[in-house]
VMD Tcl script that builds the backbone (N, CA, C; Angstrom):
set m [mol new atoms 396]
animate dup $m
set s [atomselect $m all]
$s set {name element resname resid chain x y z} {
  {N N MET 1 A -35.329 34.935 -31.137}
  {CA C MET 1 A -35.647 34.263 -29.774}
  {C C MET 1 A -34.400 33.579 -29.011}
  {N N ARG 2 A -34.353 34.189 -27.448}
  {CA C ARG 2 A -33.354 33.373 -26.681}
  {C C ARG 2 A -33.920 32.271 -25.738}
  {N N ASN 3 A -33.294 31.453 -25.384}
  {CA C ASN 3 A -34.085 30.178 -24.823}
  {C C ASN 3 A -32.889 30.551 -23.515}
  {N N ARG 4 A -33.616 30.439 -22.425}
  {CA C ARG 4 A -33.002 30.164 -21.143}
  {C C ARG 4 A -33.318 29.491 -20.268}
  {N N PRO 5 A -32.788 28.682 -19.112}
  {CA C PRO 5 A -33.144 28.067 -17.963}
  {C C PRO 5 A -33.698 28.487 -17.314}
  {N N THR 6 A -34.880 27.621 -16.571}
  {CA C THR 6 A -35.817 28.241 -15.518}
  {C C THR 6 A -35.751 26.775 -14.682}
  {N N LEU 7 A -36.290 27.410 -13.013}
  {CA C LEU 7 A -36.480 26.513 -12.592}
  {C C LEU 7 A -37.675 25.606 -12.823}
  {N N THR 8 A -37.437 24.559 -12.088}
  {CA C THR 8 A -38.951 23.477 -12.619}
  {C C THR 8 A -39.281 23.451 -10.792}
  {N N ALA 9 A -40.466 22.550 -10.803}
  {CA C ALA 9 A -40.784 22.246 -9.472}
  {C C ALA 9 A -40.102 21.449 -8.774}
  {N N ALA 10 A -39.629 20.330 -9.712}
  {CA C ALA 10 A -38.059 19.340 -9.436}
  {C C ALA 10 A -37.341 19.730 -8.826}
  {N N ASP 11 A -36.485 20.921 -9.832}
  {CA C ASP 11 A -35.484 21.581 -9.274}
  {C C ASP 11 A -36.006 22.068 -7.743}
  {N N VAL 12 A -36.941 22.856 -7.380}
  {CA C VAL 12 A -36.717 23.446 -6.135}
  {C C VAL 12 A -37.243 22.330 -5.265}
  {N N GLN 13 A -37.724 21.096 -5.431}
  {CA C GLN 13 A -37.575 19.951 -4.357}
  {C C GLN 13 A -36.353 19.511 -3.882}
  {N N LYS 14 A -35.356 19.347 -5.168}
  {CA C LYS 14 A -34.141 18.780 -5.058}
  {C C LYS 14 A -33.437 19.863 -3.856}
  {N N MET 15 A -33.467 21.280 -4.417}
  {CA C MET 15 A -32.798 22.203 -3.809}
  {C C MET 15 A -33.296 22.193 -2.186}
  {N N VAL 16 A -34.542 22.238 -1.959}
  {CA C VAL 16 A -35.132 22.418 -0.474}
  {C C VAL 16 A -34.407 21.142 0.324}
  {N N ALA 17 A -34.923 19.948 -0.191}
  {CA C ALA 17 A -34.200 18.515 0.466}
  {C C ALA 17 A -33.064 18.481 0.742}
  {N N ALA 18 A -31.845 19.305 0.066}
  {CA C ALA 18 A -30.780 19.601 0.399}
  {C C ALA 18 A -30.525 20.545 1.518}
  {N N CYS 19 A -31.430 21.878 1.189}
  {CA C CYS 19 A -31.422 22.714 2.278}
  {C C CYS 19 A -31.932 21.686 4.062}
  {N N LYS 20 A -32.948 21.297 3.759}
  {CA C LYS 20 A -33.383 20.487 5.071}
  {C C LYS 20 A -32.432 19.780 5.659}
  {N N SER 21 A -31.824 18.882 4.332}
  {CA C SER 21 A -30.812 17.817 5.144}
  {C C SER 21 A -29.845 18.602 5.833}
  {N N GLU 22 A -29.335 20.163 5.567}
  {CA C GLU 22 A -28.264 20.580 5.985}
  {C C GLU 22 A -28.360 21.002 7.486}
  {N N ALA 23 A -29.495 21.793 7.238}
  {CA C ALA 23 A -30.233 22.187 8.789}
  {C C ALA 23 A -30.692 21.086 9.716}
  {N N THR 24 A -31.264 20.086 9.296}
  {CA C THR 24 A -31.486 18.935 10.178}
  {C C THR 24 A -30.049 18.222 10.562}
  {N N LYS 25 A -29.380 18.103 9.960}
  {CA C LYS 25 A -28.134 17.751 10.239}
  {C C LYS 25 A -27.359 18.268 11.246}
  {N N ASN 26 A -27.492 19.907 11.605}
  {CA C ASN 26 A -27.066 20.513 12.379}
  {C C ASN 26 A -28.058 20.947 13.976}
  {N N LYS 27 A -29.165 20.336 13.449}
  {CA C LYS 27 A -30.379 20.789 14.042}
  {C C LYS 27 A -30.622 22.292 14.486}
  {N N TRP 28 A -30.691 22.795 13.241}
  {CA C TRP 28 A -30.896 24.095 13.081}
  {C C TRP 28 A -32.607 24.324 12.787}
  {N N SER 29 A -33.312 24.811 13.351}
  {CA C SER 29 A -34.604 25.270 13.073}
  {C C SER 29 A -34.653 26.689 12.099}
  {N N VAL 30 A -35.210 26.501 10.966}
  {CA C VAL 30 A -35.141 27.944 10.098}
  {C C VAL 30 A -36.259 27.484 8.712}
  {N N SER 31 A -36.293 29.065 8.547}
  {CA C SER 31 A -37.365 28.978 7.377}
  {C C SER 31 A -36.426 29.104 5.778}
  {N N ILE 32 A -37.032 28.335 4.818}
  {CA C ILE 32 A -36.505 28.038 3.463}
  {C C ILE 32 A -37.380 28.885 2.915}
  {N N ALA 33 A -36.881 29.621 1.730}
  {CA C ALA 33 A -37.925 30.315 0.528}
  {C C ALA 33 A -36.787 30.255 -0.306}
  {N N VAL 34 A -37.420 29.754 -1.609}
  {CA C VAL 34 A -37.107 29.953 -3.084}
  {C C VAL 34 A -37.861 30.523 -4.146}
  {N N VAL 35 A -36.907 31.516 -4.592}
  {CA C VAL 35 A -37.715 32.211 -5.450}
  {C C VAL 35 A -37.159 31.974 -7.007}
  {N N ASP 36 A -37.994 32.329 -7.827}
  {CA C ASP 36 A -37.214 32.364 -9.276}
  {C C ASP 36 A -36.612 33.571 -9.589}
  {N N ASP 37 A -35.958 34.023 -10.868}
  {CA C ASP 37 A -35.192 34.745 -11.243}
  {C C ASP 37 A -36.018 36.105 -10.963}
  {N N ALA 38 A -36.749 36.472 -10.798}
  {CA C ALA 38 A -37.548 37.898 -11.068}
  {C C ALA 38 A -38.067 38.078 -9.384}
  {N N GLY 39 A -37.492 37.320 -8.650}
  {CA C GLY 39 A -38.000 36.965 -6.866}
  {C C GLY 39 A -39.339 36.712 -6.482}
  {N N SER 40 A -39.954 35.999 -7.767}
  {CA C SER 40 A -41.410 35.549 -7.261}
  {C C SER 40 A -41.108 34.055 -6.367}
  {N N LEU 41 A -41.917 34.233 -5.305}
  {CA C LEU 41 A -41.962 33.053 -4.055}
  {C C LEU 41 A -42.410 31.633 -5.183}
  {N N LEU 42 A -41.727 30.652 -5.034}
  {CA C LEU 42 A -41.634 29.217 -5.280}
  {C C LEU 42 A -42.104 28.401 -4.633}
  {N N TYR 43 A -41.281 28.653 -3.019}
  {CA C TYR 43 A -41.793 27.664 -1.948}
  {C C TYR 43 A -41.307 28.209 -1.006}
  {N N LEU 44 A -42.076 28.242 0.159}
  {CA C LEU 44 A -41.577 28.825 1.595}
  {C C LEU 44 A -42.088 27.834 2.290}
  {N N GLU 45 A -41.350 27.287 3.459}
  {CA C GLU 45 A -40.973 26.314 4.485}
  {C C GLU 45 A -40.329 26.818 5.686}
  {N N ARG 46 A -41.376 26.906 6.938}
  {CA C ARG 46 A -40.972 27.441 8.429}
  {C C ARG 46 A -40.553 25.902 8.996}
  {N N LEU 47 A -39.798 25.316 9.308}
  {CA C LEU 47 A -39.280 24.292 9.721}
  {C C LEU 47 A -39.721 24.119 11.176}
  {N N ASP 48 A -39.799 22.909 12.039}
  {CA C ASP 48 A -40.473 23.236 13.354}
  {C C ASP 48 A -39.592 24.041 14.488}
  {N N GLY 49 A -40.169 25.033 14.805}
  {CA C GLY 49 A -39.188 25.539 16.179}
  {C C GLY 49 A -38.815 26.958 15.528}
  {N N ALA 50 A -38.883 27.113 14.074}
  {CA C ALA 50 A -38.411 28.276 13.782}
  {C C ALA 50 A -39.460 29.418 13.802}
  {N N GLY 51 A -38.914 30.430 14.277}
  {CA C GLY 51 A -39.576 31.654 14.733}
  {C C GLY 51 A -40.463 32.198 13.682}
  {N N PRO 52 A -41.463 32.775 14.083}
  {CA C PRO 52 A -42.414 33.519 12.990}
  {C C PRO 52 A -41.667 34.564 11.815}
  {N N VAL 53 A -41.244 35.373 12.775}
  {CA C VAL 53 A -40.644 36.405 11.554}
  {C C VAL 53 A -39.238 35.793 10.616}
  {N N THR 54 A -38.930 34.852 10.989}
  {CA C THR 54 A -38.086 33.961 10.083}
  {C C THR 54 A -38.431 33.854 8.501}
  {N N ALA 55 A -39.872 33.438 8.450}
  {CA C ALA 55 A -40.419 33.134 7.157}
  {C C ALA 55 A -40.378 34.483 6.286}
  {N N GLU 56 A -40.565 35.392 6.952}
  {CA C GLU 56 A -40.446 36.959 6.140}
  {C C GLU 56 A -39.040 37.222 5.596}
  {N N VAL 57 A -38.129 36.884 6.866}
  {CA C VAL 57 A -36.839 37.160 6.246}
  {C C VAL 57 A -36.173 36.556 5.518}
  {N N ALA 58 A -36.591 34.948 5.567}
  {CA C ALA 58 A -36.038 34.061 4.523}
  {C C ALA 58 A -36.458 34.902 2.988}
  {N N ILE 59 A -37.867 34.937 2.735}
  {CA C ILE 59 A -38.029 35.532 1.459}
  {C C ILE 59 A -37.704 36.787 0.857}
  {N N GLU 60 A -37.000 37.604 2.154}
  {CA C GLU 60 A -36.771 38.878 1.481}
  {C C GLU 60 A -34.875 38.813 1.090}
  {N N LYS 61 A -34.828 37.886 1.805}
  {CA C LYS 61 A -33.206 37.429 1.997}
  {C C LYS 61 A -33.079 36.684 0.161}
  {N N ALA 62 A -34.056 35.845 0.098}
  {CA C ALA 62 A -34.032 35.319 -1.379}
  {C C ALA 62 A -34.763 36.361 -2.688}
  {N N VAL 63 A -35.273 36.969 -2.141}
  {CA C VAL 63 A -35.852 38.265 -3.348}
  {C C VAL 63 A -34.412 39.243 -3.445}
  {N N THR 64 A -33.259 39.269 -2.521}
  {CA C THR 64 A -32.573 40.250 -2.704}
  {C C THR 64 A -31.458 39.714 -3.453}
  {N N ALA 65 A -31.221 38.401 -3.404}
  {CA C ALA 65 A -30.346 37.464 -3.901}
  {C C ALA 65 A -30.743 37.668 -5.729}
  {N N ALA 66 A -31.951 37.278 -5.655}
  {CA C ALA 66 A -32.477 37.068 -6.947}
  {C C ALA 66 A -32.376 38.213 -7.918}
  {N N ARG 67 A -33.149 39.285 -7.484}
  {CA C ARG 67 A -32.992 40.731 -7.937}
  {C C ARG 67 A -31.757 41.270 -8.196}
  {N N THR 68 A -30.556 40.901 -7.669}
  {CA C THR 68 A -29.313 41.718 -7.630}
  {C C THR 68 A -28.295 40.674 -8.158}
  {N N ARG 69 A -28.742 39.506 -8.319}
  {CA C ARG 69 A -27.870 38.456 -8.662}
  {C C ARG 69 A -26.430 38.351 -7.995}
  {N N ARG 70 A -26.990 38.650 -6.657}
  {CA C ARG 70 A -25.512 38.569 -5.970}
  {C C ARG 70 A -26.060 38.009 -4.095}
  {N N ALA 71 A -25.002 37.669 -3.465}
  {CA C ALA 71 A -25.350 37.070 -2.402}
  {C C ALA 71 A -26.012 38.160 -1.557}
  {N N SER 72 A -26.842 37.820 -0.414}
  {CA C SER 72 A -27.075 39.245 0.533}
  {C C SER 72 A -26.110 39.525 1.049}
  {N N LYS 73 A -25.111 38.812 1.324}
  {CA C LYS 73 A -23.906 39.045 2.399}
  {C C LYS 73 A -23.236 40.442 1.506}
  {N N PHE 74 A -23.083 40.299 0.279}
  {CA C PHE 74 A -22.648 40.801 -0.384}
  {C C PHE 74 A -22.985 42.675 -0.230}
  {N N TRP 75 A -24.303 42.794 -0.067}
  {CA C TRP 75 A -25.189 44.277 0.300}
  {C C TRP 75 A -24.993 44.495 1.908}
  {N N GLU 76 A -24.968 43.643 2.906}
  {CA C GLU 76 A -24.014 43.709 4.265}
  {C C GLU 76 A -22.953 44.438 4.424}
  {N N ASP 77 A -21.822 43.874 3.578}
  {CA C ASP 77 A -20.867 44.230 3.217}
  {C C ASP 77 A -20.789 45.367 2.686}
  {N N ARG 78 A -21.312 45.674 1.629}
  {CA C ARG 78 A -21.205 47.199 0.861}
  {C C ARG 78 A -22.128 48.416 1.584}
  {N N ILE 79 A -22.864 47.892 2.217}
  {CA C ILE 79 A -23.749 49.140 3.007}
  {C C ILE 79 A -22.819 49.384 4.388}
  {N N LYS 80 A -21.906 48.948 5.114}
  {CA C LYS 80 A -20.861 49.401 5.882}
  {C C LYS 80 A -20.180 50.526 5.215}
  {N N GLU 81 A -19.776 50.199 3.736}
  {CA C GLU 81 A -18.873 51.375 2.959}
  {C C GLU 81 A -19.562 52.382 2.699}
  {N N ARG 82 A -20.775 52.186 2.224}
  {CA C ARG 82 A -21.471 53.169 1.585}
  {C C ARG 82 A -23.041 52.979 2.035}
  {N N PRO 83 A -23.606 53.721 3.113}
  {CA C PRO 83 A -24.801 53.257 3.905}
  {C C PRO 83 A -25.954 53.877 2.790}
  {N N ALA 84 A -25.809 54.535 1.466}
  {CA C ALA 84 A -26.724 55.075 0.718}
  {C C ALA 84 A -27.647 54.120 -0.135}
  {N N PHE 85 A -26.727 52.862 0.158}
  {CA C PHE 85 A -27.520 51.816 -0.594}
  {C C PHE 85 A -28.518 50.915 0.316}
  {N N MET 86 A -28.823 51.454 1.479}
  {CA C MET 86 A -29.725 51.395 2.119}
  {C C MET 86 A -31.197 51.459 1.733}
  {N N LYS 87 A -30.927 52.835 0.969}
  {CA C LYS 87 A -32.223 53.621 0.105}
  {C C LYS 87 A -32.653 52.372 -1.265}
  {N N PHE 88 A -31.758 51.614 -1.731}
  {CA C PHE 88 A -31.970 50.782 -2.703}
  {C C PHE 88 A -33.517 49.997 -2.202}
  {N N PRO 89 A -34.533 50.022 -3.498}
  {CA C PRO 89 A -35.755 49.501 -2.896}
  {C C PRO 89 A -35.570 47.490 -3.012}
  {N N GLY 90 A -36.002 47.107 -2.332}
  {CA C GLY 90 A -36.078 45.397 -2.495}
  {C C GLY 90 A -34.649 44.753 -1.750}
  {N N ILE 91 A -33.880 45.794 -1.155}
  {CA C ILE 91 A -32.767 44.877 -0.522}
  {C C ILE 91 A -32.708 44.592 1.034}
  {N N LEU 92 A -32.371 43.528 1.206}
  {CA C LEU 92 A -32.246 43.298 2.814}
  {C C LEU 92 A -31.114 42.545 2.845}
  {N N PRO 93 A -30.000 43.526 3.463}
  {CA C PRO 93 A -28.892 43.499 3.602}
  {C C PRO 93 A -28.198 42.775 4.739}
  {N N LEU 94 A -28.689 41.354 4.861}
  {CA C LEU 94 A -28.350 40.215 5.637}
  {C C LEU 94 A -27.974 39.203 5.070}
  {N N GLN 95 A -26.729 38.482 5.377}
  {CA C GLN 95 A -26.303 37.355 5.040}
  {C C GLN 95 A -27.415 36.539 5.097}
  {N N GLY 96 A -27.393 35.152 4.094}
  {CA C GLY 96 A -28.240 34.261 4.211}
  {C C GLY 96 A -29.156 33.895 2.771}
  {N N GLY 97 A -28.987 34.980 1.702}
  {CA C GLY 97 A -29.598 34.502 0.576}
  {C C GLY 97 A -28.247 34.633 -0.580}
  {N N VAL 98 A -28.912 33.291 -1.265}
  {CA C VAL 98 A -27.323 33.244 -2.541}
  {C C VAL 98 A -28.324 32.865 -3.785}
  {N N PRO 99 A -27.635 33.512 -4.671}
  {CA C PRO 99 A -28.443 33.419 -6.193}
  {C C PRO 99 A -28.291 31.634 -6.536}
  {N N VAL 100 A -29.125 31.424 -7.319}
  {CA C VAL 100 A -29.148 30.054 -8.084}
  {C C VAL 100 A -28.406 30.250 -9.425}
  {N N THR 101 A -27.678 29.776 -10.091}
  {CA C THR 101 A -27.431 29.718 -11.274}
  {C C THR 101 A -27.277 28.498 -11.814}
  {N N TYR 102 A -27.554 28.415 -13.358}
  {CA C TYR 102 A -27.569 26.973 -13.979}
  {C C TYR 102 A -27.029 27.485 -15.172}
  {N N GLN 103 A -26.237 27.173 -15.741}
  {CA C GLN 103 A -25.781 27.397 -17.421}
  {C C GLN 103 A -25.327 29.069 -17.425}
  {N N ASN 104 A -24.580 29.414 -16.575}
  {CA C ASN 104 A -24.312 30.980 -16.233}
  {C C ASN 104 A -25.226 31.956 -16.238}
  {N N GLU 105 A -26.323 31.149 -15.940}
  {CA C GLU 105 A -27.782 32.188 -15.930}
  {C C GLU 105 A -28.427 31.838 -14.599}
  {N N CYS 106 A -28.953 32.954 -13.773}
  {CA C CYS 106 A -29.551 33.034 -12.714}
  {C C CYS 106 A -30.923 32.886 -12.895}
  {N N VAL 107 A -31.084 31.787 -12.170}
  {CA C VAL 107 A -32.656 31.258 -12.482}
  {C C VAL 107 A -33.355 31.304 -11.136}
  {N N GLY 108 A -32.718 31.802 -9.825}
  {CA C GLY 108 A -33.678 32.011 -8.962}
  {C C GLY 108 A -32.619 32.339 -7.906}
  {N N ALA 109 A -33.197 31.859 -6.273}
  {CA C ALA 109 A -32.553 32.132 -5.867}
  {C C ALA 109 A -32.871 31.466 -4.161}
  {N N ILE 110 A -31.833 31.325 -3.271}
  {CA C ILE 110 A -32.449 30.816 -1.993}
  {C C ILE 110 A -32.171 31.452 -0.682}
  {N N GLY 111 A -33.058 31.846 0.252}
  {CA C GLY 111 A -33.130 32.687 1.211}
  {C C GLY 111 A -33.394 31.652 2.457}
  {N N VAL 112 A -32.642 31.638 3.571}
  {CA C VAL 112 A -32.488 31.046 4.940}
  {C C VAL 112 A -32.814 32.002 6.036}
  {N N SER 113 A -33.850 31.732 6.850}
  {CA C SER 113 A -33.563 32.623 8.233}
  {C C SER 113 A -33.859 31.773 9.270}
  {N N GLY 114 A -33.249 32.125 10.846}
  {CA C GLY 114 A -33.520 31.332 11.639}
  {C C GLY 114 A -32.323 31.087 12.899}
  {N N VAL 115 A -31.228 30.975 12.236}
  {CA C VAL 115 A -29.278 30.872 13.139}
  {C C VAL 115 A -28.618 31.995 13.028}
  {N N GLN 116 A -27.529 31.847 13.318}
  {CA C GLN 116 A -26.526 33.148 12.848}
  {C C GLN 116 A -26.573 33.040 11.538}
  {N N SER 117 A -26.229 34.183 10.974}
  {CA C SER 117 A -26.468 34.632 9.368}
  {C C SER 117 A -25.157 33.496 8.431}
  {N N HIS 118 A -24.377 33.332 8.942}
  {CA C HIS 118 A -23.349 32.769 8.396}
  {C C HIS 118 A -23.821 31.179 8.231}
  {N N GLU 119 A -24.998 30.868 8.869}
  {CA C GLU 119 A -24.948 29.460 9.133}
  {C C GLU 119 A -26.466 29.144 8.191}
  {N N ASP 120 A -27.250 30.503 8.238}
  {CA C ASP 120 A -28.300 30.628 7.261}
  {C C ASP 120 A -27.489 30.515 5.723}
  {N N GLU 121 A -26.549 31.298 5.579}
  {CA C GLU 121 A -25.872 30.945 4.043}
  {C C GLU 121 A -24.933 29.244 4.016}
  {N N GLN 122 A -25.263 28.849 5.063}
  {CA C GLN 122 A -24.296 27.853 4.702}
  {C C GLN 122 A -25.346 26.795 4.540}
  {N N ILE 123 A -26.433 26.715 4.785}
  {CA C ILE 123 A -27.731 25.849 4.217}
  {C C ILE 123 A -28.651 26.443 3.138}
  {N N ALA 124 A -28.606 27.721 2.257}
  {CA C ALA 124 A -28.686 28.141 1.321}
  {C C ALA 124 A -27.773 27.842 0.179}
  {N N ASN 125 A -26.230 27.647 0.421}
  {CA C ASN 125 A -25.619 27.260 -0.031}
  {C C ASN 125 A -25.991 25.527 -0.744}
  {N N ALA 126 A -25.803 24.854 0.211}
  {CA C ALA 126 A -26.230 23.350 0.170}
  {C C ALA 126 A -27.341 22.899 -0.484}
  {N N GLY 127 A -28.512 23.737 -0.819}
  {CA C GLY 127 A -29.444 23.888 -1.461}
  {C C GLY 127 A -29.031 24.300 -3.083}
  {N N ALA 128 A -28.505 25.492 -3.162}
  {CA C ALA 128 A -27.854 25.849 -4.564}
  {C C ALA 128 A -27.142 24.916 -5.283}
  {N N ALA 129 A -26.173 24.324 -4.272}
  {CA C ALA 129 A -25.113 23.357 -4.750}
  {C C ALA 129 A -26.092 21.824 -5.318}
  {N N ALA 130 A -27.248 21.544 -4.483}
  {CA C ALA 130 A -27.588 20.525 -5.111}
  {C C ALA 130 A -28.051 20.287 -6.871}
  {N N LEU 131 A -28.349 21.711 -6.899}
  {CA C LEU 131 A -28.998 22.106 -8.352}
  {C C LEU 131 A -27.330 21.742 -9.550}
  {N N ALA 132 A -26.521 21.607 -9.028}
  {CA C ALA 132 A -25.147 21.777 -10.004}
  {C C ALA 132 A -25.077 20.220 -10.468}
}
mol reanalyze $m
mol bondsrecalc $m
mol representation Tube
mol addrep $m
């Protein structure tokens, strides 16, 4: 039997706190989603001022990163070269979702939506770095 790391509630709270700190520091109103390695939702928060659609987009970015073990930006770039990747189920090719790894294992992902895509990713990366 193989043992592998998984996210705990404390891990999720630590990552979310780092995301919220980065967003607040920059005065960005966003939604933050955290999923497990299978893409199941563990946490979702829409900060004050974030638009309603940002919640769903944040979830989909996180799911994309978790299931594919790649940042959602990878798919945004890849689809420019090969539009057929748009047919992949469960892929949202928008920057802002990053996988979370621990001990070389993907344990989940963070998705952020509400500002420019590279800023969404900046917030998500801050959260992922909090776990290291």
